[in-house]
C-alpha positions in Angstrom: -94.4 24.8 -22.5 -95.4 22.0 -25.9 -99.6 22.9 -26.7 -100.7 23.6 -23.1 -99.7 20.4 -22.7 -98.7 19.3 -19.1 -95.0 18.2 -19.2 -93.1 17.3 -15.9 -89.2 17.6 -14.5 -88.4 14.6 -12.7 -84.5 15.8 -11.3 -82.2 13.1 -10.0 -79.2 11.6 -10.0 -81.2 8.2 -11.1 -76.9 6.5 -9.7 -78.7 3.9 -10.6 -82.6 4.2 -11.2 -84.6 1.9 -9.1 -88.0 0.1 -9.2 -88.9 2.9 -7.0 -88.4 5.8 -9.7 -89.7 3.1 -11.9 -92.6 3.5 -10.3 -93.0 7.0 -9.8 -92.7 7.3 -13.7 -95.2 4.6 -14.4 -97.6 6.6 -12.1 -97.5 9.5 -13.2 -97.9 9.0 -17.0 -101.5 8.8 -15.8 -101.0 12.8 -14.9 -98.5 14.6 -17.0 -98.4 14.4 -21.0 -95.1 14.3 -21.2 -92.2 13.2 -18.5 -88.8 15.3 -18.8 -86.0 12.6 -16.6 -83.7 14.5 -15.9 -80.4 13.8 -14.7 -79.1 16.6 -12.7 -75.2 17.2 -11.7 -75.6 16.8 -7.8 -71.8 18.5 -6.6 -72.0 16.4 -2.7 -72.5 13.7 -4.7 -69.6 11.4 -6.1 -72.0 9.0 -9.0 -70.5 5.4 -8.9 -71.8 5.3 -12.6 -70.9 7.5 -15.6 -73.8 9.9 -17.6 -73.8 8.4 -19.8 -74.5 4.4 -17.9 -77.1 6.0 -16.8 -78.6 7.6 -19.8 -78.5 4.8 -21.4 -80.4 3.0 -18.4 -82.9 5.8 -18.7 -83.5 5.0 -22.0 -83.2 1.6 -22.0 -85.9 1.2 -18.8 -88.2 3.8 -21.2 -88.1 5.0 -24.5 -88.7 2.1 -26.4 -92.4 1.5 -25.0 -93.0 5.2 -24.0 -90.8 7.0 -26.7 -93.4 9.4 -27.2 -94.2 10.7 -23.4 -91.0 10.0 -22.0 -87.7 12.0 -23.0 -84.3 11.7 -21.1 -82.1 15.0 -20.3 -79.5 16.1 -18.4 -78.7 19.0 -16.5 -75.9 21.7 -14.5 -77.0 23.8 -12.2 -80.6 24.4 -10.7 -83.5 22.4 -11.3 -85.6 25.2 -11.0 -83.5 27.3 -13.7 -83.5 24.2 -15.9 -87.6 24.5 -15.7 -87.6 27.4 -17.2 -84.6 26.6 -20.1 -87.0 24.0 -20.7 -90.6 25.9 -19.8 -91.9 23.6 -17.5 -94.4 24.4 -14.9 -94.3 21.6 -13.2 -91.9 19.1 -11.1 -92.2 15.9 -9.8 -90.6 13.8 -6.7 -91.2 11.3 -5.5 -91.4 10.0 -0.7 -90.3 7.4 0.8 -90.8 8.4 4.4 -90.9 11.4 6.7 -87.1 12.3 6.3 -87.4 13.2 2.2 -90.7 15.3 3.4 -88.9 17.3 5.4 -86.0 17.7 3.2 -88.2 17.8 -0.3 -90.5 20.2 1.9 -86.9 22.6 2.0 -86.7 22.8 -1.1 -90.6 23.5 -2.3 -89.9 26.3 -0.4 -86.4 27.9 -1.8 -87.9 27.3 -5.4 -91.3 28.7 -4.3 -88.5 31.5 -3.7 -86.9 30.9 -6.3 -88.7 31.0 -9.7 -91.3 33.9 -8.3 -87.3 36.0 -8.0 -87.6 34.5 -12.1 -91.4 36.1 -12.4 -91.8 32.0 -13.6 -94.3 29.9 -11.5 -93.9 26.3 -11.1 -95.8 23.8 -9.2 -94.3 20.2 -7.6 -96.2 17.6 -7.4 -95.0 14.7 -5.2 -95.8 10.8 -5.1 -95.7 8.9 -2.0 -93.7 5.8 -2.5 -95.6 2.3 -2.9 -95.5 0.8 0.3 -93.0 -2.4 -1.3 -90.9 0.6 -2.6 -90.5 2.9 0.0 -87.3 1.4 1.5 -85.0 1.4 -2.2 -83.2 3.8 -2.7 -79.8 4.4 -4.7 -77.8 4.9 -2.3 -78.4 1.4 -0.7 -79.0 -0.3 -4.0 -75.2 0.7 -4.6 -73.9 -0.3 -1.6 -75.2 -3.4 -2.6 -73.4 -3.6 -5.4 -69.9 -2.2 -4.5 -69.9 -5.2 -1.9 -70.9 -8.1 -4.1 -74.2 -8.2 -3.3 -77.4 -9.3 -5.5 -79.3 -5.5 -6.5 -81.1 -7.2 -9.2 -84.3 -6.9 -7.9 -83.7 -3.5 -7.3 -83.1 -2.3 -10.4 -84.9 -2.5 -13.7 -84.0 -5.3 -16.2 -81.5 -2.8 -18.0 -79.7 -1.7 -15.4 -77.2 -4.3 -15.6 -73.3 -3.7 -14.2 -70.1 -5.7 -16.4 
């Protein structure tokens, strides 16, 4: 970890990034010295957009204004392994509703077990979604896009589909 800085990894597929993701990241910038937005490969999901496009959207959204506080990266495998590789002690996660909470709770316990096995302590920090954004998910945005609807109010302005 860089000079005892508080660095967090915010993992996700960001397929595409939504204003919900954006909101969590912007609020977390007050908590951490740096946030690594990490695009993970989820083998259960068939991504709508290629990795290069998702990285481009993230860079356009964040790097011009927050280049010293945000890093964009990608990884395969377990998030916990990526945290260990990057020597990061914090995971950042957003929670929209009780379904997210139940899912995240299980991931939290698994990560604790896996990190303990590797003698590496990682704390997960959860931020509750802002009320106005709690209904937005990448899955719903993809459905809007697939069906020709106006998706633009649900994503940062950097996300434009040609």
